[in-house]
C-alpha positions in Angstrom: 0.0 -0.1 0.0 2.8 2.3 0.8 4.3 1.8 -2.7 1.0 2.6 -4.3 0.6 5.7 -2.3 4.2 6.9 -3.3 3.3 6.3 -7.0 0.2 8.3 -6.7 2.0 11.2 -5.0 4.7 11.2 -7.7 2.0 11.3 -10.4 0.4 14.3 -8.8 3.7 16.1 -8.7 4.1 15.2 -12.4 0.7 16.5 -13.4 1.3 19.6 -11.5 4.7 20.4 -13.4 2.9 19.7 -16.8 0.1 22.4 -16.2 -0.6 25.0 -19.0 1.2 28.3 -19.1 -0.4 31.6 -18.4 0.2 34.5 -20.7 0.0 38.3 -20.1 -1.4 40.8 -22.5 0.4 41.1 -25.9 2.7 38.2 -25.0 3.5 36.0 -28.0 1.8 32.6 -27.9 4.1 30.0 -29.8 2.4 27.7 -32.3 4.0 24.5 -33.2 4.0 22.6 -36.5 3.5 18.9 -35.8 2.6 16.4 -38.5 0.3 15.4 -41.4 -1.9 12.4 -40.7 -4.6 10.5 -42.3 -7.2 8.0 -40.9 -7.1 6.2 -44.2 -3.4 5.4 -44.4 -2.4 5.7 -40.7 1.0 6.9 -41.9 2.0 10.4 -40.6 4.6 12.6 -41.9 6.4 15.6 -40.6 4.7 18.8 -41.5 7.7 21.1 -41.3 9.9 19.2 -43.7 7.3 19.2 -46.6 8.7 21.1 -49.5 5.5 23.1 -50.3 5.2 24.7 -46.9 6.5 28.2 -45.9 10.3 28.1 -45.1 11.4 29.5 -41.6 12.2 33.1 -41.2 15.4 32.7 -39.3 17.0 29.4 -40.8 17.6 28.1 -44.2 15.2 25.2 -43.6 13.2 23.5 -40.9 15.7 20.8 -40.2 17.9 23.5 -38.6 15.3 24.4 -36.1 15.3 22.4 -32.9 12.6 19.8 -32.2 10.5 20.3 -29.1 10.8 17.0 -27.3 9.2 15.6 -24.2 11.5 13.9 -21.5 10.5 10.4 -22.9 10.9 11.3 -26.5 9.8 7.7 -27.5 6.2 8.7 -27.0 6.5 11.3 -29.7 8.3 8.9 -31.9 5.6 6.3 -31.4 2.8 8.8 -32.3 4.7 10.3 -35.2 4.8 13.8 -33.5 7.6 16.2 -34.6 7.0 19.5 -33.0 8.8 22.5 -34.4 8.0 26.2 -33.5 6.4 28.0 -36.4 6.6 31.7 -37.5 3.0 32.7 -36.7 2.8 35.8 -34.6 -0.1 35.3 -32.2 -0.4 37.7 -29.3 -2.4 37.2 -26.2 -5.6 39.3 -26.2 -4.8 40.7 -29.6 -6.9 39.8 -32.8 -5.3 39.6 -36.0 -7.5 40.3 -39.1 -5.2 39.2 -41.9 -1.5 38.6 -42.0 0.7 37.1 -44.7 2.9 34.2 -43.5 4.8 33.8 -46.8 4.5 33.6 -50.6 6.0 30.2 -51.5 7.4 29.2 -55.0 6.0 25.8 -55.8 7.6 23.4 -58.3 5.9 20.6 -60.2 7.1 18.2 -57.6 5.6 20.3 -54.8 2.2 20.4 -56.6 2.3 16.7 -57.1 3.1 15.9 -53.5 0.4 18.2 -52.1 -2.2 16.9 -54.6 -1.5 13.3 -53.5 -1.7 14.1 -49.8 -5.0 15.9 -50.1 -6.3 13.0 -52.3 -5.6 10.7 -49.4 -7.4 13.0 -46.9 -4.5 14.1 -44.9 -5.1 16.3 -42.0 -2.8 19.0 -40.5 -2.1 18.9 -36.8 -0.6 22.0 -35.1 -0.2 22.5 -31.4 -0.7 25.6 -29.3 0.0 25.7 -25.5 -0.2 21.9 -25.2 -3.5 21.7 -27.1 -3.8 20.3 -30.6 -5.5 22.4 -33.2 -9.0 21.2 -34.0 -12.1 21.8 -36.1 -15.4 22.3 -34.4 -18.6 20.6 -35.6 -22.2 21.0 -34.7 -25.1 18.6 -34.9 -29.0 19.0 -34.7 -29.3 16.4 -32.0 -26.6 18.0 -29.7 -26.7 21.6 -29.0 -23.0 21.9 -28.3 -20.0 21.8 -30.4 -17.4 18.9 -30.4 -13.8 18.8 -31.7 -12.1 16.7 -34.2 -8.3 16.9 -34.0 -6.6 18.4 -37.1 -7.9 20.2 -40.2 -7.8 19.4 -43.9 -4.8 20.1 -45.8 -6.9 20.8 -48.8 -10.2 19.9 -50.6 -11.4 18.2 -53.8 -14.4 19.7 -55.7 -15.5 18.7 -59.1 -12.3 16.6 -59.6 -10.2 19.7 -58.9 -7.8 19.9 -56.0 -7.5 23.1 -53.9 -4.9 23.8 -51.1 -6.1 25.4 -48.0 -3.8 28.3 -47.9 -5.6 30.4 -45.2 -6.3 29.5 -41.5 -8.3 31.4 -38.9 -7.4 30.7 -35.4 -10.0 30.8 -32.7 -8.2 30.7 -29.4 -10.5 30.1 -26.4 -9.2 31.4 -23.0 -10.2 32.1 -19.5 -8.9 35.0 -17.4 -6.3 34.1 -14.6 -4.6 36.1 -11.9 -3.2 39.5 -12.5 -4.8 40.0 -16.0 -3.2 36.8 -17.4 -5.0 34.3 -19.5 -5.1 30.6 -19.7 -5.6 28.8 -23.2 -8.3 26.1 -22.9 -9.2 25.7 -26.6 -7.4 25.8 -30.0 -9.7 25.9 -33.2 -8.5 26.1 -36.6 -10.8 26.8 -39.5 -9.0 26.5 -42.9 -10.1 27.9 -46.2 -8.8 28.4 -49.8 -8.3 31.8 -51.3 -6.6 32.8 -54.6 -4.5 35.9 -54.9 -3.6 36.2 -51.2 -7.1 37.2 -50.1 -8.2 36.5 -46.4 -12.0 36.8 -46.7 -14.9 35.8 -48.8 -15.9 38.8 -50.9 -18.5 37.0 -52.8 -20.5 33.7 -52.6 -18.6 32.2 -55.5 -15.2 33.3 -54.5 -12.0 32.1 -56.3 -10.1 29.2 -54.5 -6.5 28.4 -54.7 -6.2 25.4 -57.1 -3.3 23.1 -57.4 -2.0 22.7 -61.1 1.2 22.1 -62.9 1.3 25.8 -64.0 1.1 27.3 -60.5 4.3 29.1 -59.6 3.6 30.7 -56.2 1.0 30.5 -53.6 0.4 33.0 -50.7 -0.2 31.6 -47.2 -2.1 33.8 -44.8 -3.8 33.6 -41.4 -6.1 35.4 -39.0 -6.5 35.2 -35.2 -9.4 35.7 -32.8 -9.3 35.3 -29.0 -12.8 34.8 -27.5 -13.4 34.3 -23.8 -15.3 31.3 -22.6 -16.0 29.7 -19.2 -15.4 26.0 -20.1 -12.5 23.9 -18.8 -9.4 22.8 -20.6 -9.9 19.8 -22.8 -13.6 19.8 -22.3 -14.6 20.5 -25.9 -12.0 18.0 -27.2 -13.8 15.2 -25.5 -17.1 13.9 -27.0 -19.4 13.1 -24.2 -20.8 9.4 -24.5 -24.4 8.7 -25.1 -25.9 8.4 -21.6 -28.9 6.3 -22.8 -26.7 3.6 -24.4 -24.4 3.5 -21.4 -27.6 3.3 -19.0 -29.0 0.3 -20.8 -25.5 -1.3 -21.1 -25.0 -0.7 -17.3 -28.4 -2.4 -16.7 -27.4 -5.5 -18.6 -24.0 -5.6 -17.1 -25.3 -5.3 -13.7 -27.7 -8.2 -14.1 -24.8 -10.3 -15.5 -22.5 -9.3 -12.5 -25.3 -10.2 -10.0 -25.8 -13.5 -11.6 -22.0 -14.3 -11.5 -21.9 -13.2 -7.9 -24.8 -15.4 -7.1 -23.0 -18.4 -8.6 -19.9 -17.5 -6.4 -22.0 -17.1 -3.4 -23.5 -20.5 -3.9 -20.2 -22.1 -4.2 -19.1 -20.4 -1.0 -22.3 -21.4 0.8 -21.9 -25.1 -0.2 -18.2 -25.2 0.8 -17.0 -22.6 3.3 -20.1 -21.8 5.3 -21.2 -25.5 5.9 -19.7 -27.4 8.8 -17.8 -30.2 7.2 -17.3 -33.6 8.9 -14.0 -35.4 9.2 -13.6 -37.1 6.0 -11.2 -39.1 3.9 -11.2 -40.4 0.3 -12.8 -43.7 1.3 -15.3 -42.4 3.7 -18.2 -40.2 2.5 -22.0 -40.3 2.5 -23.4 -40.8 -0.9 -26.9 -39.9 0.0 -25.9 -36.4 1.3 -25.7 -34.5 -1.9 -23.1 -36.5 -3.8 -21.7 -33.6 -5.7 -20.7 -32.2 -2.3 -18.9 -35.3 -1.3 -17.1 -36.2 -4.5 -15.1 -34.2 -7.0 -13.4 -31.1 -5.4 -13.1 -32.8 -2.1 -11.3 -35.9 -3.4 -8.5 -33.8 -4.8 -7.6 -32.0 -1.6 -4.1 -33.6 -1.7 -3.4 -32.4 -5.3 -5.2 -29.1 -5.6 -2.1 -27.0 -4.4 0.3 -29.1 -6.5 2.7 -26.7 -8.2 1.9 -26.3 -11.9 4.0 -27.1 -14.9 5.9 -24.1 -16.2 5.3 -22.2 -13.0 8.5 -20.4 -13.7 6.7 -18.8 -16.6 3.3 -18.1 -14.9 5.0 -16.2 -11.9 6.6 -13.5 -14.2 3.4 -13.2 -16.2 1.5 -12.5 -13.0 4.1 -10.1 -11.7 3.9 -8.2 -15.1 0.0 -8.1 -14.8 0.3 -6.4 -11.5 2.6 -3.9 -13.0 0.2 -3.1 -15.9 -2.7 -2.9 -13.4 -0.8 -0.3 -11.5 0.0 1.5 -14.7 -3.7 1.8 -15.4 -3.9 4.7 -12.9 -2.5 6.8 -15.9 -6.0 7.1 -17.1 -6.4 10.0 -14.7 -4.1 12.1 -16.8 -5.1 14.6 -19.4 -5.3 13.2 -23.1 -2.1 15.0 -24.0 0.1 13.3 -21.4 -1.4 9.8 -21.0 1.5 8.0 -22.7 4.1 9.8 -20.7 2.3 9.3 -17.3 1.7 5.6 -18.4 5.5 5.1 -19.0 6.2 6.9 -15.7 3.9 4.5 -13.7 5.1 1.5 -15.7 8.8 2.1 -14.8 8.2 2.7 -11.2 5.7 -0.2 -10.8 8.5 -2.6 -11.7 9.0 -2.9 -7.9 5.5 -4.4 -7.7 6.1 -6.7 -10.6 9.3 -8.1 -9.0 7.7 -8.4 -5.6 4.5 -10.3 -6.7 6.4 -12.5 -9.1 8.8 -13.5 -6.4 6.0 -14.3 -3.9 4.2 -16.5 -6.5 7.3 -18.2 -7.5 8.1 -19.1 -3.9 4.6 -20.6 -3.6 5.5 -22.7 -6.6 8.8 -23.7 -4.6 11.0 -22.4 -7.5 14.7 -22.8 -7.2 16.2 -19.9 -9.1 15.2 -16.6 -7.7 17.5 -14.7 -10.1 16.1 -16.5 -13.2 12.6 -15.6 -12.2 13.5 -12.0 -11.7 15.3 -11.8 -15.0 12.2 -13.3 -16.8 10.0 -10.7 -15.0 12.2 -7.9 -16.2 12.5 -9.1 -19.8 9.5 -10.9 -21.2 6.8 -8.3 -21.3 9.2 -5.3 -21.6 11.0 -7.1 -24.4 7.7 -7.7 -26.2 6.9 -4.0 -25.9 10.2 -3.0 -27.1 10.0 -5.4 -30.1 6.6 -4.1 -31.0 8.0 -0.5 -31.0 10.9 -1.8 -33.1 8.6 -3.3 -35.7 6.6 -0.2 -35.7 9.6 2.0 -36.1 11.0 -0.2 -39.0 7.7 0.1 -40.8 7.7 3.9 -40.3 11.4 4.2 -41.4 10.9 2.0 -44.5 8.1 4.4 -45.9 9.8 7.7 -44.7 7.2 8.4 -42.0 7.5 10.4 -39.0 6.4 7.3 -37.0 9.9 5.9 -36.5 12.0 5.8 -33.4 14.8 8.2 -33.3 18.3 7.4 -31.9 17.6 9.6 -28.8 14.3 7.8 -28.3 15.9 4.4 -28.4 18.6 5.4 -26.1 16.1 6.7 -23.5 13.8 3.7 -23.8 16.7 1.2 -23.4 18.2 3.2 -20.6 14.9 3.2 -18.7 14.6 -0.6 -19.2 18.1 -1.7 -18.3 19.2 1.0 -15.9 15.8 1.8 -14.0 13.3 -0.9 -14.6 15.5 -3.9 -14.3 17.1 -2.7 -10.9 13.7 -1.9 -9.5 12.4 -5.3 -10.5 15.3 -6.9 -8.7 14.6 -4.8 -5.7 10.9 -5.7 -5.5 11.9 -9.5 -6.1 14.5 -9.3 -3.3 11.9 -8.0 -0.9 9.3 -10.5 -2.0 11.8 -13.4 -1.7 12.6 -12.5 1.8 8.9 -12.8 2.8 7.5 -16.0 4.3 6.1 -18.5 1.9 2.4 -18.6 1.6 1.2 -21.8 3.3 -1.6 -23.8 1.9 -4.5 -25.4 4.0 -3.7 -28.9 2.5 -0.5 -30.9 2.1 0.4 -32.3 -1.3 1.1 -35.9 -1.8 4.1 -37.1 -3.8 2.2 -39.2 -6.4 -0.3 -37.1 -8.5 -3.9 -38.3 -8.7 -5.4 -39.6 -11.9 -7.7 -37.2 -13.6 -10.8 -38.9 -15.1 -11.7 -38.4 -18.8 -13.9 -35.4 -19.3 -16.7 -34.8 -21.7 -16.3 -32.3 -24.6 -18.1 -29.5 -22.9 -15.8 -29.8 -19.9 -12.6 -29.3 -21.9 -10.1 -26.4 -21.3 -11.1 -24.9 -24.7 -14.8 -24.7 -23.8 -13.9 -23.1 -20.4 -11.7 -20.5 -21.9 -14.3 -19.7 -24.7 -17.0 -19.2 -22.1 -14.9 -17.4 -19.7 -13.9 -14.7 -22.2 -17.3 -14.0 -23.8 -19.0 -12.8 -20.6 -16.5 -10.1 -19.5 -16.2 -8.9 -23.1 -20.0 -8.5 -23.2 -19.9 -6.4 -20.0 -17.6 -3.8 -21.5 -18.6 -3.9 -25.2 -19.9 -0.4 -25.3 -17.0 1.1 -23.8 -14.6 -1.0 -26.0 -16.4 0.3 -29.0 -16.0 3.9 -27.9 -12.2 3.3 -27.3 -11.7 1.9 -30.7 -13.5 5.0 -32.1 -11.3 7.3 -30.2 -8.1 5.6 -31.4 -8.8 5.1 -35.0 -11.4 7.6 -36.1 -10.0 10.7 -34.6 -12.7 11.4 -32.0 -12.0 11.5 -28.3 -14.8 9.6 -26.7 -13.9 9.6 -23.1 -15.6 9.8 -19.6 -13.6 9.1 -16.5 -16.7 8.0 -14.7 -17.9 5.5 -17.4 -14.2 4.3 -17.9 -13.6 3.7 -14.2 -17.0 2.0 -14.0 -16.2 -0.3 -17.0 -12.8 -1.3 -15.5 -14.5 -2.2 -12.3 -17.2 -4.1 -13.9 -14.6 -6.0 -16.0 -12.6 -6.9 -13.0 -15.6 -8.2 -11.1 -16.9 -10.3 -14.1 -13.4 -11.7 -14.9 -12.8 -12.8 -11.3 -16.4 -14.3 -10.8 -16.2 -16.2 -14.1 -12.8 -17.5 -13.3 -13.9 -18.7 -9.9 -17.1 -20.4 -11.2 -15.4 -22.2 -14.0 -12.4 -23.3 -12.1 -14.7 -24.7 -9.3 -16.6 -26.7 -11.9 -13.2 -28.0 -13.1 -12.3 -29.1 -9.5 -15.7 -30.9 -9.3 -14.5 -33.0 -12.3 -11.4 -34.0 -10.2 -9.1 -31.8 -12.4 -6.6 -30.0 -10.2 -4.7 -28.3 -13.0 -6.3 -25.0 -12.2 -3.3 -22.6 -11.8 -2.9 -21.9 -15.5 -6.6 -22.3 -16.3 -7.5 -19.5 -13.7 -5.1 -17.2 -15.6 -6.2 -18.3 -19.0 -10.0 -17.9 -18.4 -9.3 -14.5 -17.0 -7.2 -13.5 -20.0 -9.6 -14.9 -22.5 -11.6 -11.7 -22.9 -8.6 -10.2 -24.7 -9.0 -12.8 -27.4 -12.6 -11.5 -28.1 -11.3 -8.0 -27.9 -8.8 -8.7 -30.7 -11.6 -10.4 -32.7 -13.8 -7.5 -32.5 -11.0 -5.1 -33.3 -10.6 -7.0 -36.6 -14.3 -6.7 -37.3 -14.0 -3.0 -36.4 -11.1 -2.7 -38.9 -13.1 -4.1 -41.8 -16.4 -2.4 -41.1 -16.0 0.8 -39.2 -12.7 2.1 -40.5 -11.5 3.4 -43.9 -7.9 2.2 -43.5 -6.3 1.2 -46.7 -3.0 -0.4 -47.7 -0.9 -3.3 -46.3 1.3 -1.2 -44.3 -1.5 0.6 -42.6 -3.1 -2.8 -41.8 0.1 -4.0 -40.3 0.2 -1.0 -38.2 -3.3 -1.5 -37.0 -2.8 -5.1 -36.1 0.5 -4.5 -34.3 -0.9 -1.8 -32.1 -4.1 -3.9 -31.5 -2.0 -7.0 -30.5 0.0 -5.0 -28.1 -3.2 -3.5 -26.5 -4.9 -6.9 -26.2 -1.7 -8.4 -24.7 -1.6 -5.8 -22.0 -5.3 -6.4 -21.4 -4.7 -10.0 -21.1 -2.0 -9.6 -18.6 -4.4 -7.5 -16.4 -7.5 -9.6 -16.7 -5.5 -12.9 -16.4 -3.8 -11.6 -13.1 -7.2 -10.6 -11.7 -8.6 -14.2 -12.6 -5.6 -15.8 -11.0 -5.7 -13.8 -7.6 -9.5 -14.1 -7.4 -9.5 -17.9 -8.0 -6.5 -18.4 -5.7 -8.0 -16.6 -2.7 -11.4 -18.4 -2.9 -9.7 -21.9 -3.3 -7.6 -21.3 -0.2 -10.7 -20.4 1.7 -12.6 -23.4 0.4 -10.1 -26.0 1.4 -9.2 -24.2 4.7 -12.8 -24.6 5.8 -12.9 -28.3 5.7 -10.8 -31.1 7.5 -9.7 -34.0 5.6 -7.1 -36.8 6.2 
């Protein structure tokens, strides 16, 4: 508990240091170029390095200007972010009607590149005061506006391509102390004007087309700073549909109550009943035969250490680590990855501790090997996934590729911080007393009777995964929409409630199915409790594939590989969490069951 409190305190310090900056009147607000991205291709490119954009005022090219980096760097590389300060002059509390950024001479190659990007529906993403530029949209059903990050690079009308060479900034602010302002919204409204105009003089105004004969294009901008009373990030987040969540909550609650009822019946038939002194050859058949046979007869084998326990213990420790990292969902959308990495590194202590405790339960002999596996298996998979993603980005000249500095920081955190913290936690866990079981294990394992087809491990895993998946289906759909469709569907209340329901459903299903397995005199429950808990991640991956084919417009083999790689990594982390929950829930109940009876 003290470790978790320390992590929460450090996170609060981290969030406090990451707050927005206040600006005084006429102070320049820096605007940063970031990237070009498309929901169709999922391949981002650096905006500042494009040959058709305005060159910098103080340097020969944008490569000479320093990149604005976070402390982690790897999070920006993974997202394809490449922040470079632009030459826009935006002053606090000062409107700008029309300013010329530059007049750029375009070559034939510039026209072809811009035309191809616009044809692939590429969006432009700029940042101001830690907020991404977004376009606002309105609907008839909802009397509020919602944001969609980015704005179109251009537009296609009547088979003719136009470049959006004018932008209007709508910077929303609230007043702070001593006449200073805090930026809480950054809207960008693009348009296309020919001949350097900044406004629509007529209904059918002339737009800036892209053709092989075009020699120069003028880029202009305007800025407005209206005051508002809303909070930072509020307008970026699309509020979920309360009706759909309400009905989903009712269905989930009924399912959870049914599962808890099953667990309660199991506990009443085992723990709360006064059990007589029994052995394997002395039981009353007429007294509810299923209470006398099955799970009671294997009391000498139920705590027999599992096969490949040296692999299960590191997975459980890594699952605890990912569960602690889930606290990062409390961060603002712009800092989730950095705070998640912060928690993941520090929670290596918890991973080593719980891995060592479980490994000691399995009577493992090599404390060092268990710790090394805990520190390398899951982090190695994550690094390998980032390596594959970076290689794909590098091969297609995308900004989504890991830089040398990003790799150095990532590997340094892994080898110089995470590994020592894992060994520290494992050292403390190994020095604790072994968890003693209520029943001794015999030297010879008991014969397991042949089971029917519906009692197989495959059926248990299939059934154990579908129920937790159904409980959080609505929230999962909103999460996939936020990740791959450019819309932020997020509610801390619904997200926390979904995680709680998922944890309860996973633990209850694992307990029920493992108990039924014990009733069939099958004592190989260690791995099954973990597999049943993790099974919901298989359904999540299957639905993500359906979502890919039906709900997204992603095109191309490379884009599909990026989608699958990211989805696999996310489902792996989800499986680690739910598998760990299923294991600990089942382990605690089985200990209570066999501690409440007396057998020879």
